Each structure stands twice: as C-alpha cells, then as structure tokens.
C-alpha positions in Angstrom: 96.2 55.9 190.6 97.4 59.3 189.4 101.0 58.1 189.3 99.9 55.1 187.2 98.1 57.5 184.8 101.1 59.7 184.4 103.4 56.7 183.7 100.9 55.5 181.1 101.0 58.8 179.3 104.8 58.9 179.3 105.1 55.4 178.0 102.5 56.2 175.3 104.4 59.3 174.2 107.7 57.4 174.0 106.1 54.6 171.9 104.6 57.3 169.6 108.1 58.9 169.2 109.7 55.6 168.4 106.9 54.8 166.0 107.7 58.0 164.0 111.5 57.4 164.1 110.9 54.0 162.6 109.2 55.7 159.7 112.6 57.6 159.2 110.8 61.0 159.0 111.1 63.9 161.4 108.9 67.0 160.9 109.5 70.3 162.6 106.8 72.8 162.0 104.8 70.3 160.0 102.7 67.3 160.9 103.3 65.7 157.5 107.1 65.6 156.7 108.0 64.7 153.2 108.5 61.0 152.8 111.8 61.3 151.1 113.4 63.4 153.8 114.8 62.3 157.1 114.2 65.8 158.5 111.5 68.3 157.1 111.7 71.8 158.6 108.8 74.1 157.7 108.7 77.8 158.6 107.4 81.0 157.0 109.6 83.6 158.8 112.6 81.7 160.2 115.7 79.9 158.9 118.1 77.1 159.8 121.2 78.3 161.6 124.2 76.1 161.0 126.9 75.8 163.8 129.4 78.8 163.6 133.0 77.7 163.8 136.3 79.6 163.8 138.5 77.5 161.5 142.2 77.9 162.1 143.1 76.4 158.7 141.5 74.5 155.9 143.0 71.3 157.4 141.9 72.1 161.0 141.0 68.9 162.9 141.5 70.3 166.4 138.4 72.6 166.5 136.2 69.6 165.4 138.1 66.4 166.0 137.7 63.6 163.4 135.3 65.5 161.2 133.2 63.2 159.0 133.1 63.7 155.2 130.1 65.9 154.3 130.1 67.7 157.7 128.8 71.2 157.2 129.7 74.4 159.2 129.7 78.1 158.9 133.2 79.6 159.2 132.9 83.0 161.0 136.3 84.2 159.9 137.7 84.7 163.4 140.3 82.0 163.1 143.1 81.5 160.6 140.7 81.2 157.7 139.4 84.7 157.1 136.9 84.0 154.3 133.5 83.6 155.9 131.0 81.2 154.4 129.8 77.6 154.4 132.5 75.0 154.5 132.2 71.2 154.2 134.8 68.5 155.1 136.0 66.3 152.3 139.3 64.8 151.2 141.0 65.7 154.5 140.2 69.4 154.2 137.6 72.1 154.7 136.2 73.2 151.3 134.3 76.4 150.9 131.0 76.2 149.1 130.9 78.5 146.1 128.6 81.5 146.2 126.7 82.8 143.2 125.1 86.1 143.0 122.4 86.3 140.4 120.5 89.3 139.0 117.8 89.5 136.3 119.1 90.2 132.8 117.3 93.5 132.7 119.8 94.9 135.3 122.6 94.5 132.8 124.3 91.4 134.3 125.3 88.4 132.3 122.9 85.5 132.4 124.1 81.9 132.4 121.2 81.0 130.2 122.5 83.2 127.4 119.2 84.9 126.9 120.2 88.5 127.6 118.5 90.9 125.2 119.9 94.2 124.0 123.3 95.7 123.6 125.7 96.2 126.5 128.6 98.1 124.9 127.7 101.5 126.4 129.9 103.3 128.8 127.4 102.8 131.7 126.9 99.0 131.4 127.9 96.9 134.3 128.9 93.9 132.2 132.6 93.3 132.6 135.3 90.7 133.1 138.4 91.8 134.9 139.7 93.6 138.0 138.2 96.6 139.8 141.7 97.8 140.8 144.8 98.9 138.8 146.1 95.3 138.7 146.8 92.8 135.8 144.1 90.4 134.9 145.8 87.0 135.0 144.6 83.7 133.3 145.9 80.4 134.6 145.9 76.8 133.4 146.6 74.1 136.0 147.8 76.9 138.4 150.4 78.1 135.9 150.1 81.6 134.3 148.8 81.3 130.7 147.9 84.8 130.0 147.9 88.4 131.2 146.0 91.6 130.4 148.2 94.2 131.9 147.3 97.4 133.7 149.8 99.0 131.3 147.5 98.1 128.3 149.7 95.1 127.4 148.5 91.7 126.2 150.4 88.5 126.9 149.4 85.0 126.3 151.5 81.9 126.5 153.9 80.4 129.1 156.6 83.0 130.0 155.3 85.5 127.5 156.3 89.1 128.3 154.7 92.3 127.0 155.8 95.8 127.8 153.5 98.8 127.9 151.0 98.9 125.0 152.6 95.8 123.6 151.3 92.3 122.5 153.2 89.1 123.1 151.4 85.8 122.1 153.2 82.5 122.3 155.4 80.6 124.7 158.5 82.6 125.6 157.5 85.5 123.3 158.7 89.0 124.2 157.5 92.4 123.0 159.1 95.8 123.9 157.2 99.1 124.1 154.4 99.2 121.6 155.8 96.2 119.9 154.1 93.0 118.7 155.5 89.4 119.0 153.4 86.5 117.9 154.7 82.9 117.8 156.8 80.5 119.8 159.8 82.4 121.1 159.0 85.3 118.9 160.9 88.4 120.0 160.2 92.1 119.1 163.1 93.4 121.2 162.9 97.1 120.1 160.2 99.7 120.3 157.3 99.4 117.8 158.9 96.3 116.2 156.9 93.4 114.9 157.9 89.7 115.0 155.5 87.0 113.7 156.4 83.3 113.5 158.4 80.7 115.4 161.9 81.9 116.5 161.5 85.3 114.7 163.5 88.2 116.0 162.8 91.9 115.2 165.7 93.8 117.0 165.5 97.1 115.1 163.3 100.0 115.9 160.1 99.8 113.8 161.5 96.7 112.0 159.4 93.8 110.7 160.3 90.1 110.8 157.8 87.5 109.5 158.4 83.8 109.0 160.2 81.0 110.7 163.6 82.3 112.0 163.3 85.6 110.2 165.6 88.3 111.7 166.1 92.0 111.6 169.0 93.7 113.3 168.6 97.5 112.6 166.1 100.2 112.4 163.4 100.2 109.7 164.3 96.8 108.3 161.9 94.2 106.8 162.6 90.5 106.6 159.8 88.2 105.3 160.3 84.5 104.6 161.9 81.4 106.0 165.1 82.4 107.7 165.3 85.7 105.9 167.8 88.2 107.4 168.5 91.9 107.3 171.4 93.8 108.9 171.5 97.1 107.1 169.3 100.0 108.1 166.2 100.3 106.0 167.1 97.1 104.1 164.6 94.5 102.9 164.8 90.8 102.4 161.9 89.0 100.8 161.9 85.3 100.2 163.2 82.1 101.7 166.8 82.5 102.8 167.0 86.1 101.4 169.7 88.2 103.0 170.1 92.0 102.7 173.1 93.4 104.6 173.7 96.7 102.9 172.1 99.9 104.0 169.0 100.7 101.9 169.5 97.4 100.0 166.9 94.9 98.9 167.2 91.1 98.3 164.1 89.6 96.6 163.6 85.9 96.0 164.9 82.5 97.1 168.4 82.9 98.5 168.8 86.3 97.0 171.7 88.1 98.7 173.4 91.5 98.7 176.0 93.2 100.8 176.1 96.4 98.9 174.5 99.7 99.9 171.5 100.8 97.8 171.5 97.6 95.7 168.5 95.7 94.5 169.1 92.0 93.9 166.5 89.6 92.5 167.0 85.9 93.0 170.2 83.8 93.3 172.6 82.8 90.6 170.1 80.3 89.1 167.1 82.7 88.9 165.2 83.6 85.7 163.4 86.9 86.2 160.2 87.4 84.2 158.4 90.7 83.8 154.9 90.4 82.2 155.3 86.6 82.0 154.8 83.7 84.3 157.2 81.5 82.3 160.5 83.4 81.8 162.9 82.0 79.3 165.2 79.6 81.2 168.2 80.7 79.1 167.8 84.3 80.0 168.4 86.1 83.3 165.7 88.7 82.4 162.6 88.1 80.2 160.4 91.1 79.6 157.1 90.5 77.9 156.1 94.0 76.7 157.6 97.4 76.0 160.7 98.6 77.8 162.9 101.7 78.0 166.6 101.9 78.6 168.4 105.0 79.8 167.3 108.5 80.7 166.9 109.6 77.1 165.9 106.2 75.8 162.7 105.6 73.9 160.1 102.9 74.5 160.9 99.7 72.7 158.7 96.8 71.9 160.8 93.8 70.9 164.4 93.1 70.2 164.6 90.0 68.0 167.8 88.2 67.0 168.3 85.1 64.9 170.7 83.3 62.5 169.7 82.7 58.9 171.0 81.0 55.7 169.0 82.5 52.9 168.9 81.1 49.4 171.0 83.2 47.0 172.0 83.0 43.3 174.1 85.8 42.0 176.1 85.1 38.8 178.8 87.4 37.4 177.7 90.6 39.0 179.9 93.4 37.5 182.2 95.3 39.7 180.5 98.2 41.6 177.1 97.0 40.7 174.3 96.3 43.3 171.6 93.7 43.6 169.0 92.9 46.3 168.5 89.8 48.4 165.4 88.8 50.3 165.7 87.2 53.7 162.7 85.3 55.0 162.1 85.8 58.8 161.8 82.5 60.6 158.6 81.5 62.3 158.7 82.6 66.0 160.8 85.7 65.2 158.2 87.7 63.2 157.8 91.3 64.6 154.4 92.9 65.2 155.0 95.8 62.7 157.5 97.0 60.1 158.4 100.0 62.3 161.9 98.8 63.3 165.6 99.2 62.8 167.5 96.2 61.2 171.0 95.1 61.6 172.4 92.3 59.2 175.9 91.1 59.9 177.7 88.5 57.8 179.0 85.4 59.6 182.7 84.6 59.4 182.0 81.9 56.9 180.0 84.2 54.5 181.4 83.4 51.0 181.1 87.1 50.0 183.0 88.6 52.9 185.8 89.9 50.6 183.7 90.6 47.5 180.3 91.9 48.6 179.2 94.6 51.0 175.8 94.7 52.8 173.7 97.9 52.9 170.2 99.3 53.5 168.6 96.5 55.4 164.8 97.1 55.7 161.5 95.4 56.5 159.4 95.1 53.4 156.9 93.1 55.4 156.7 91.6 58.9 158.0 88.4 57.4 160.7 89.6 55.0 163.9 91.6 55.1 165.5 93.1 52.0 169.2 94.0 51.8 171.5 95.4 49.1 174.5 93.4 48.0 177.2 95.5 46.2 180.2 93.9 44.3 183.3 95.6 45.9 185.8 93.5 44.0 187.6 94.7 40.8 186.0 91.9 38.7 182.6 90.4 38.2 181.7 88.1 41.1 179.2 85.4 41.8 177.5 84.3 45.1 175.6 81.1 45.7 175.4 80.9 49.5 175.0 83.2 52.5 175.1 83.2 56.3 173.9 86.2 58.3 173.2 87.3 61.9 170.1 89.5 62.1 168.8 91.8 64.8 165.4 93.6 64.7 164.7 96.4 67.1 161.0 97.1 67.0 159.6 100.3 68.4 
C-alpha cells in the first residue's frame, strides 16, 4: 500500500510539471512567472551566472562545437581572446557585447540625453574626447584613416593628409610642414610657417602664402593669390588670375599681369585700363585718375589736365603790321575746368592760315568756359585772318 502511495505522488508531480511546461512558463523564485517569459527568475540578493568560456579566437568553434546563432557566453580572457565580457555567436563569429558606463550629469560626464547643465570648460572637468596617453587621436571612415589629432599638436583631416608639428593639413593628400597650414585637395605648404589654401596650391617658400586653385610660391616671403598665380622671386607678390611675379621684391597685380624685373610694380596685362578714383576708366587710356595728382619729388598737386582741338570763328581784316588783336576761344562742353586757376597752352595746327603771319601770345582763362589769346601781325604788311585751327591744353591746379 505504501509503495502504491509513493508511486501516485511521483506520477502526480510529473503530471503537474508537464502541465506547467505546457503553459510555456518556468518560474524560479516565484510562483507566478510572467506570462510573456519562458523563464522568470526572481531574486533579491543573487544574480544569473552565464557559462564562463575561454575563447581561443572570435571564430572558435572547437570550444563549443556548432554554436547556434544567439548563443551567449562570458569570455574569461584565458584563451586567445584577451578581452573579457559577454559574447554572442552570430554570422559565424563571436561578437562582444558593448559595455556602457553611465554617470549622472552632476558628476561632469557627458549625457546621451543632452541635458547636462552648467559649463565644463574648466581645468578640472572630466569631460573629454581623446587619448589618455601620448598618442595620436585617429578618426576612421570604413576602417580607413580620415583624420588625426597628433600628439605633436598637429591637425590632419583627409585621406593621406600629413601635418608636421604644430601644423594643420586638411584635404586629401594635403601636406603641411612645421607650423604651416595646408587646406584643400593636394594643397602643400612645404616650408615652415607657409600657408597654402585651395586645390593644387603649393607654398614652397618660408612664410610664403598661396591662395587659389593652382597658386604657387617658390621662395621666402612670397604671396600668390588668384587662379594659377605664381611667384618665384623673394618677397614678390602676384595678385589676380594668372598673375606672375618673378623678380625679387616685384609685384604683379591684375589679370595676367607679369613682371620679371626686380623691384617692379606692374598693373594688368597689355589690354588693361587702370582707374584711380573711378570704376569706369577711359578705355582709350592706360591710366585714368579721377582726382588730384602729383608728379615728381618737387611737383605740385594738380587737378585736371584737359586737352582738346578747336576751330574758333575768326574775322580779322587788314590788321596793320605789328599790331595785336584778341581772339576768344569757347571751351567745348565736357572739357570745362572747375576753376580759372590754370595754365593754358594754345598751339596752332599745321593748317592754321596765319602760321606765317600771326603769332599767338598770352593765352588765359577769362571764365571757365572761355579762353582769350592775343594775335599779333608779324608780317610786313597788313594781314587778314578768316579761319583758325588750334590745339589747346589746360593744366588746372
């Protein structure tokens, strides 16, 4: 009878266990496992200890043969994989689970929520991004180096960029020497403290500056600014597209301006019209100065130099020999000076009818629109004059 009772108890227990398994819920430490869980472990002072394995490699299939995707272990670091931690099997390899250390914002750490309050720029803050050793901080894209913050205070970004001590190189294949700056694709600041900015720029001179596509400097202290501008004379300057300054201390300014002479300053190419004080220089003049100017060490300040050609009306009949009369010349519109303070030069043209019989003297401004000259009969007889043709220059000061 006792044996039958024991057997009944065992069978009842087995049936109860299978009844729980059919519910797909197993509870350890709890009589009411969560309905959505296959296994519900409840404890107040104990944890779950995952199997500890010594992985020989991240592709180890000998320690655990035929591991299933999702299989979880703890690598104890005693095998070929030294990094301890949780690993799971997926895509034919053991993958380490990432670990995240968090701290409240009040401790000075960064928060992923972005809600840190206060300022963290003080010397004692523990907010930082970088290395804790004297090594470069390297940035990679698709496993290739894309940037480097050097332990020598250099900054390099871009494929194959290279920055020496205290230098900056930004752009693919850029290169910067000591304390130099190179910014742009293949930009090269090959000498100390040089600056190259732009694609294919090259600053080869000490403390030289090259800015613009293909701009080049070759010697110390040079400046080349503009598309394919070039300098090759110490302290020379080329400003403008295609400008070239190859003489020491020379300057070439403007489109295709070029000089090979020492200490020379050249503005523009052969087709240039230079304007000073005007945005629309006269296209028939190489230099158009709108305003006062001074020529020479002892020269005085001038306002305007005005030249024009004129055919004034004249009617002189039988002027006795040696006698003088006056002739008024009206100044054409567009050539009128601002004041009467000026010197006047009136020259007869080759076809002036009185070239052999009349002399010109005492030209003067009687108003800003009129010039008066003296005509003297220099022939031995009385002479008449009915036409005139003069070249006039007014120097206003």
